[in-house]
C-alpha positions in Angstrom: 59.6 145.7 60.0 62.1 143.0 58.9 61.5 140.7 61.9 63.9 139.0 64.1 67.3 138.0 62.6 68.3 134.5 63.3 71.5 133.9 61.3 74.0 136.4 59.9 76.6 135.9 57.2 79.5 138.4 57.3 80.6 139.2 53.8 84.2 139.9 55.0 87.1 138.5 56.8 89.6 139.0 59.6 89.1 141.4 62.5 85.8 142.9 61.4 84.2 139.5 60.8 85.3 138.4 64.3 84.0 141.6 65.8 80.5 141.2 64.2 80.5 137.5 65.3 81.2 138.5 68.9 78.0 140.7 69.1 76.0 138.1 67.2 77.0 135.4 69.8 76.0 137.7 72.6 72.6 138.2 71.0 72.1 134.5 70.3 72.4 134.9 66.5 73.9 132.1 64.5 77.0 133.1 62.4 78.2 132.2 58.9 81.7 133.0 57.6 82.9 133.0 54.0 86.6 132.3 53.4 89.1 132.2 50.6 91.5 129.3 50.2 94.1 131.5 51.9 91.8 132.0 54.9 90.7 128.4 55.3 92.2 128.3 58.8 91.8 132.0 59.7 90.4 133.0 63.0 87.2 134.4 61.6 86.6 131.0 59.9 87.1 129.2 63.1 84.9 131.6 65.1 81.8 131.1 62.9 79.1 128.5 63.4 79.2 127.6 59.7 81.6 128.4 56.9 81.4 128.5 53.1 84.5 128.4 50.8 85.0 130.9 48.1 87.5 129.2 45.7 90.6 131.2 45.1 93.0 133.4 47.1 92.9 137.0 45.8 90.1 139.5 46.7 89.0 139.6 43.1 88.4 135.8 43.1 86.7 135.7 46.5 85.6 138.6 48.7 84.8 140.9 45.8 82.5 138.2 44.1 79.1 139.3 45.3 77.2 136.6 43.5 79.3 133.9 45.3 78.6 135.5 48.6 74.8 135.7 48.1 74.8 132.1 47.0 76.8 131.2 50.1 74.3 133.0 52.4 71.4 131.1 50.8 73.2 127.8 51.0 74.1 128.3 54.7 70.5 129.3 55.6 71.5 132.8 56.7 68.6 135.3 56.7 70.8 138.5 56.8 74.2 139.7 55.5 76.5 142.1 57.3 79.1 143.6 54.9 81.7 144.7 57.4 84.0 147.3 55.9 86.1 147.4 52.7 85.5 144.9 49.8 81.7 145.1 48.9 80.5 147.1 51.9 79.8 150.2 49.8 78.6 148.4 46.6 75.0 149.2 45.8 74.7 146.3 43.4 75.8 143.9 46.1 73.2 145.3 48.5 70.5 144.9 45.9 71.5 141.4 45.2 71.3 140.6 48.9 67.8 142.1 49.0 66.7 140.4 45.8 67.6 137.1 47.3 65.1 137.7 50.1 67.8 138.4 52.7 68.1 141.2 55.2 70.8 143.8 54.3 72.4 145.1 57.5 73.3 148.5 56.0 71.8 151.5 54.3 69.4 151.3 51.3 71.2 150.8 47.9 70.0 154.2 46.8 71.8 155.8 49.7 75.0 153.8 49.0 74.9 155.0 45.4 74.4 158.6 46.4 77.2 158.6 48.9 79.6 155.7 48.3 80.9 157.3 45.1 83.0 160.2 46.4 82.2 162.2 43.2 78.5 161.8 43.5 78.6 162.6 47.2 80.4 165.9 46.5 77.8 166.8 43.9 75.1 166.1 46.4 76.8 168.4 48.9 77.2 171.0 46.2 81.0 170.5 45.7 82.5 170.0 42.3 85.7 168.0 41.9 88.5 169.6 39.9 88.4 169.3 36.1 91.6 170.1 34.3 94.4 170.5 36.8 96.9 173.4 36.4 100.0 174.5 38.3 97.8 176.9 40.3 95.7 174.0 41.6 98.7 172.1 43.2 98.9 170.3 45.5 96.0 168.0 44.6 94.8 164.7 45.9 94.0 161.8 43.5 91.3 159.7 45.1 89.4 156.5 44.4 85.7 157.1 43.9 84.7 153.8 45.5 85.9 152.4 48.8 88.3 153.9 51.3 91.0 152.9 53.7 93.6 155.1 51.9 93.7 152.8 48.8 93.8 154.5 45.5 94.9 157.8 47.0 97.9 159.9 45.9 99.1 163.4 46.8 100.5 165.2 43.7 102.7 168.2 44.1 104.2 168.3 40.5 102.0 168.5 37.4 104.5 166.2 35.6 103.7 163.4 38.1 99.9 163.6 37.7 99.5 161.0 34.8 101.6 158.4 36.6 99.8 158.8 39.9 96.4 158.6 38.2 97.5 155.3 36.6 98.8 154.0 39.9 95.6 155.1 41.8 93.3 153.4 39.2 95.3 150.2 39.4 95.2 150.1 43.2 91.5 151.0 43.3 90.6 148.3 40.9 92.5 145.8 43.0 91.0 146.8 46.3 87.4 147.6 45.2 86.8 146.3 41.7 86.3 149.9 40.5 89.0 151.9 39.0 87.2 155.3 38.9 89.3 158.1 40.4 88.9 161.9 40.7 91.0 164.9 41.7 90.4 167.4 44.5 92.4 170.2 46.2 94.7 168.9 48.9 94.4 170.9 52.2 97.9 171.2 53.8 98.1 171.2 57.5 94.5 170.1 58.1 93.0 167.8 60.7 90.9 164.8 59.7 87.7 164.8 61.8 84.6 162.7 61.3 81.2 162.3 62.8 79.6 158.9 63.4 76.0 158.7 62.2 73.3 156.2 63.2 69.8 156.4 61.6 66.8 154.2 62.0 63.9 153.5 59.6 61.6 155.9 61.5 63.3 159.2 60.8 65.6 159.4 63.9 69.3 160.3 63.2 72.0 160.3 65.8 75.2 162.3 65.5 77.5 160.4 67.9 80.2 162.9 68.7 83.4 163.4 66.7 86.6 161.4 66.0 90.0 162.7 65.2 91.9 160.5 62.7 94.7 162.9 61.7 97.6 160.4 62.3 97.7 158.6 58.9 100.2 156.8 56.7 99.5 156.4 53.0 96.2 158.3 53.7 95.1 155.4 55.9 94.4 156.1 59.6 96.8 154.8 62.3 95.6 156.3 65.5 92.0 157.6 66.1 90.3 159.1 69.1 87.0 160.3 70.4 86.0 163.0 71.0 88.2 165.0 68.6 90.3 167.2 71.0 90.4 171.0 70.8 87.2 171.7 68.8 85.0 174.5 69.9 81.5 173.8 70.8 80.4 175.8 67.8 82.5 173.8 65.4 81.3 170.5 66.9 77.7 171.6 66.5 78.4 172.6 62.9 79.9 169.2 62.1 77.0 167.4 63.7 74.5 169.5 61.7 76.4 168.9 58.4 76.6 165.2 59.0 73.0 164.9 59.9 72.0 166.9 56.8 74.0 164.6 54.7 72.3 161.5 56.2 68.8 163.0 55.8 69.6 164.0 52.2 69.8 160.4 51.1 67.2 158.9 53.6 70.1 157.1 55.3 69.6 154.0 57.5 72.1 152.3 59.7 75.7 153.2 60.7 77.7 155.6 58.6 80.4 158.2 58.9 80.7 161.7 57.5 84.3 162.8 57.1 85.8 166.3 57.1 89.1 168.0 56.8 89.4 170.9 59.2 91.8 173.6 57.7 94.2 175.5 59.9 91.7 178.4 60.0 89.1 176.1 61.6 86.8 175.8 58.6 85.4 172.3 57.8 85.7 170.9 54.3 83.4 167.9 53.4 85.4 164.9 52.2 83.0 162.0 51.9 80.4 159.9 53.6 81.3 156.3 54.3 78.1 154.2 54.1 79.3 151.5 56.4 80.9 150.8 59.8 84.3 152.3 60.2 87.5 150.6 61.4 87.6 153.1 64.3 84.1 152.6 65.5 85.3 151.1 68.9 86.3 154.6 70.2 82.7 155.8 69.7 81.4 152.7 71.4 83.7 153.3 74.3 82.7 156.9 75.0 79.0 156.4 74.5 78.7 153.0 76.1 77.0 151.4 73.1 77.5 148.5 70.7 77.2 149.8 67.2 76.9 146.4 65.6 74.0 145.5 68.0 72.3 148.8 67.0 72.9 148.0 63.3 71.1 144.7 63.8 68.3 146.4 65.7 67.8 148.9 62.9 67.8 146.2 60.3 65.1 144.5 62.2 63.0 147.7 62.0 63.3 148.7 65.6 63.4 152.4 66.5 66.3 154.3 68.1 65.7 156.4 71.2 64.8 160.0 70.4 68.3 161.2 71.5 71.7 159.4 71.7 73.3 158.6 75.1 75.7 161.1 76.7 79.4 160.9 76.1 81.7 159.9 78.9 85.5 160.2 79.0 87.9 159.8 76.2 88.9 156.8 74.0 91.9 156.2 71.7 92.6 153.4 69.2 95.8 152.3 67.6 96.0 150.1 64.6 98.7 147.4 64.9 100.1 146.6 61.4 102.6 144.0 60.2 104.8 146.6 58.5 108.1 148.4 58.7 107.4 152.2 59.0 111.1 152.9 58.5 111.2 151.5 55.0 108.2 153.2 53.4 105.7 151.2 55.5 106.6 147.9 53.8 104.2 145.1 54.7 105.6 142.1 56.5 104.5 138.5 56.2 105.2 135.3 58.1 104.0 133.4 61.2 102.5 135.4 64.1 103.8 133.3 66.9 102.2 135.2 69.8 100.0 138.2 70.3 98.7 139.4 73.7 98.0 142.7 75.4 97.7 143.4 79.1 94.2 143.5 80.7 92.3 146.8 80.8 92.3 147.6 77.1 90.2 146.2 74.2 91.8 144.0 71.6 90.0 143.5 68.3 91.9 141.1 66.0 91.5 138.6 63.3 94.6 136.6 64.4 95.7 134.3 67.1 98.9 132.6 68.1 100.4 130.6 65.3 98.4 132.2 62.4 100.1 133.0 59.1 100.2 136.6 57.8 99.8 136.3 54.1 100.2 138.5 51.1 96.7 138.9 49.8 95.1 141.2 52.4 95.6 144.3 54.5 98.4 143.9 57.0 96.4 145.2 60.0 96.9 142.6 62.8 94.7 144.2 65.5 93.2 147.3 67.0 94.0 148.2 70.6 91.6 150.6 72.3 91.9 152.4 75.7 89.1 154.3 77.5 89.7 156.6 80.5 88.1 159.6 82.2 90.5 162.1 80.4 92.5 162.2 77.2 95.8 162.3 78.9 94.9 159.1 80.9 93.6 157.3 77.8 96.9 158.1 75.9 99.0 156.9 78.8 97.0 153.8 79.2 97.2 152.8 75.6 100.9 153.6 75.2 101.6 151.5 78.3 99.6 148.6 77.1 101.3 148.5 73.7 104.7 148.9 75.3 104.0 145.8 77.4 102.3 143.8 74.7 103.8 140.5 73.6 104.1 140.4 69.8 106.3 137.7 68.4 106.4 137.4 64.6 107.0 139.7 61.6 108.1 143.3 62.3 105.2 145.6 63.3 104.6 149.3 63.9 104.2 148.8 67.7 107.2 151.0 68.6 106.0 153.7 66.2 102.5 153.6 67.9 104.0 153.9 71.4 106.2 156.8 70.4 103.4 158.6 68.5 101.1 158.4 71.6 103.9 160.0 73.7 105.0 162.6 71.2 104.5 166.2 72.4 102.7 167.2 69.2 100.1 164.5 69.8 99.8 164.8 73.6 99.2 168.6 73.2 96.7 167.9 70.3 98.5 170.1 67.9 98.9 167.3 65.3 97.6 167.4 61.7 97.6 165.0 58.8 101.2 165.8 58.1 102.3 164.4 61.4 104.3 161.4 60.0 105.7 163.5 57.1 107.4 165.7 59.7 108.2 163.2 62.4 108.7 159.7 60.9 112.5 159.8 60.9 112.5 160.7 64.6 109.8 158.1 65.5 111.6 155.3 63.7 115.1 155.7 65.1 116.2 152.3 66.4 116.3 152.2 70.2 117.0 148.5 71.0 117.7 147.4 74.5 121.5 147.1 74.9 121.1 144.3 77.4 118.9 142.2 75.1 121.7 140.3 73.3 123.2 139.2 76.7 119.8 138.1 77.9 119.2 136.2 74.7 122.6 134.5 75.0 122.1 133.5 78.7 118.6 132.2 78.0 119.9 130.2 75.0 122.8 128.8 77.1 120.4 127.6 79.8 117.9 126.3 77.2 120.6 124.1 75.6 121.7 122.6 78.9 119.5 121.3 81.7 122.1 122.4 84.2 122.8 125.8 82.7 126.2 124.7 81.4 129.3 123.4 83.2 131.9 125.4 85.1 135.6 124.9 85.3 138.2 125.4 88.2 140.6 126.9 85.7 140.0 130.2 84.0 138.6 129.6 80.5 137.9 131.7 77.4 134.5 133.5 77.6 131.6 132.0 75.7 130.6 134.1 72.6 127.3 134.6 70.8 126.4 136.9 67.9 123.1 138.5 67.2 121.7 141.0 64.6 119.7 143.7 66.3 118.2 146.9 64.7 120.4 146.2 61.6 123.6 145.9 63.5 125.7 143.0 64.6 126.2 142.5 68.4 128.7 140.1 70.0 128.3 139.2 73.7 130.6 137.4 76.0 129.9 135.5 79.3 131.5 132.8 81.5 130.5 129.8 83.4 131.9 130.1 87.0 131.6 128.3 90.3 128.9 130.9 91.2 127.1 130.4 87.9 126.9 132.5 84.8 128.7 135.9 84.8 129.2 138.8 82.4 131.4 141.8 82.7 129.7 144.7 84.4 126.4 142.8 84.9 125.3 140.5 87.8 123.3 137.6 86.6 120.6 137.2 89.2 118.7 134.5 87.4 118.8 132.8 84.0 116.6 130.1 82.5 115.3 129.4 79.0 112.4 131.9 79.4 113.5 134.4 82.0 116.7 136.3 82.6 117.2 138.8 85.5 120.2 141.1 85.3 121.4 143.6 87.8 123.3 146.7 86.7 124.4 149.4 89.2 122.1 147.9 91.9 119.0 147.8 89.6 117.5 144.5 88.7 115.7 144.1 85.3 113.6 141.2 84.0 113.9 139.9 80.5 111.3 137.5 79.1 112.9 135.5 76.3 111.2 133.4 73.5 113.0 131.8 70.5 111.5 130.5 67.3 114.3 129.2 65.1 116.8 132.0 64.7 114.4 134.7 65.8 114.7 135.7 69.5 112.3 138.0 71.3 113.6 139.7 74.4 110.8 141.8 75.9 110.0 144.2 73.1 113.3 143.7 71.3 113.7 141.4 68.3 117.0 139.8 67.5 118.3 137.3 65.0 120.8 134.7 66.2 123.8 134.6 63.9 126.1 131.6 63.1 129.4 131.7 64.9 131.2 131.7 61.6 129.6 133.7 58.8 129.2 132.1 55.4 131.6 133.9 53.2 129.6 133.0 50.1 126.4 134.6 51.3 127.1 137.9 49.5 125.0 139.8 47.0 126.3 142.1 44.3 126.3 145.8 45.2 123.2 147.5 43.9 121.0 144.4 44.1 117.3 145.1 44.3 115.4 142.5 46.4 111.7 142.1 46.8 110.8 143.6 50.2 107.8 141.3 50.5 106.2 138.4 48.5 103.9 139.9 45.8 103.2 140.3 42.2 105.2 142.4 39.7 102.5 144.7 38.3 104.7 146.8 36.0 108.2 147.7 35.1 109.3 151.3 34.1 108.8 152.0 30.5 111.7 151.3 28.2 113.7 149.8 31.1 116.3 147.4 29.8 119.7 146.0 30.8 122.3 148.6 30.0 120.0 151.6 30.7 121.3 154.5 32.8 119.2 155.1 36.0 119.3 157.7 38.7 119.2 157.2 42.4 115.6 157.1 43.6 114.2 156.5 40.1 111.1 154.1 40.2 112.0 150.9 38.3 109.6 148.2 39.4 106.1 148.2 41.0 105.0 145.3 43.2 101.5 144.7 44.5 101.1 143.1 47.9 98.5 143.3 50.6 96.2 145.3 48.3 98.8 148.2 48.0 101.3 149.1 45.3 105.0 149.4 46.3 107.6 151.2 44.3 111.1 149.7 44.0 113.6 152.5 43.2 117.2 152.6 42.1 119.4 152.6 45.2 122.2 154.5 43.4 122.9 156.3 40.1 124.4 153.9 37.7 123.7 151.3 35.0 121.1 148.5 35.1 123.2 145.3 34.7 120.4 142.8 35.4 116.6 142.7 35.2 114.7 139.7 36.4 111.3 141.2 37.1 108.5 140.6 34.6 105.0 142.0 34.8 102.6 139.4 36.2 105.4 137.4 37.9 104.9 136.2 41.4 108.0 136.8 43.6 109.0 135.7 47.0 110.5 137.7 49.8 114.1 138.7 49.0 113.9 137.6 45.4 116.4 139.3 43.2 114.5 141.7 40.9 117.3 143.7 39.3 120.9 144.9 39.8 122.1 148.5 39.4 125.9 148.9 39.1 127.0 152.2 40.6 128.9 154.7 38.5 
């Protein structure tokens, strides 16, 4: 028995660190955070009882430095380390270093991590051999990082000619995210569903299989929406998955929380993918349906306490959506900037590592929060979560909120006929702009009131209408309104009320409320984002046609081989690779033509909208 834990250091950041701290506080356990220079004022740093700086900003300098984290735990007087997920959570050497320092490791034994954390060794343990030499007959295949998870270091390859380039990209991404560039190749199952089983095992031989989770809605092989239990599985298949997961846990004498992941092919057969020897991002849906706290149980197991002989019964249905600072319509490009406001209605669970006014930087994953709904039935849970997200207040960089709402209401998802190709098929439909046509008028009326205490002056004589311009969903909108004896008026709309924060408009006898917030030129009207434009555009603010701008701040990791000014390029040809938020992003030629300028250099740090290259159309 390890004894009672008094102080826990979380070897992680952001949302998961805050989530572990929450349980520790409830149990009366002191908390210690580690933070990079970029995270000095992050929410997880502010939430902890004590903090230790890790000098540097990138993961390689900070959260991937196991020796620094162990030193921090000892210096802060912690007696246990919780790894969270990602970073070093599946690193056996780190687990050993924690134990060698006389600290309690809140995770499985290092030997179990070694057996299962490497996807290649896990498959060997389960009797599955990865592909060796890949031929045309093997396609499509999946290139996958042997260490870590979260979709990083993963690539689907459908053409043999692309394999070498994708292997190189996957190795680079895996090295950046996990400090381990080992990758392997396995068959890619088309049209499958991603289903997993939550495992919890104590040190006395008891293993719980806590239901199933469906995680089929994914982008870049990273989960977006997860739910428990996985819908539409037969009792026989569920039992088979439980038995396979339990067998995997017992095979490595597992202890603590872990997840065994499967791909269910269209014929209903389960294919073992991997075992994640850590807590998963989507663990809240399991907590909701079983009425448990998995972090509290992890702590109890680490203290040597036994589990009950059988797990609790499952009740209802839970669904989780991951809110990302990204633009799904432009290849899921991460977004950075100030998160001015984040709030969701009561009745759902919000797990986040951000609060109002925090900065979303370039070094880490762009997930802002997880929003979780629990209800008696699946239909009720989906409706509850979609409604909460729809009404959420999110002011800051662009997010995937609209995509999440539409996904939760999509027929393919509501009828549980989705698979891992859901976004490949439906992304264009789900990202069609649908801005509120009254939002520019509401913004203009609120702005007018905000600039004048009395809402503007009126005239006895007819006057020219007031005009304001806004950019909304990539298009420019011009709105007109007048100051009259009765107040503000606009053609076809009755202005019921207007002040700096609230506008009420009536159209065809129906009144609608618009909450308005402005931060500089950015205006948020309910769930619609606008940019206030100057009355007279600057004629000099023009870019040469074919200019390639950095879609986010980041680092140029490579430039296409033999690319030089004067080279002929084809539309869609990859030219430059940027790394930001632990992911690689390809910058491709917008048109077929000639490269007339190249400013990107490998290793160069670039800011948002920096000019990288120019392709002159032919």
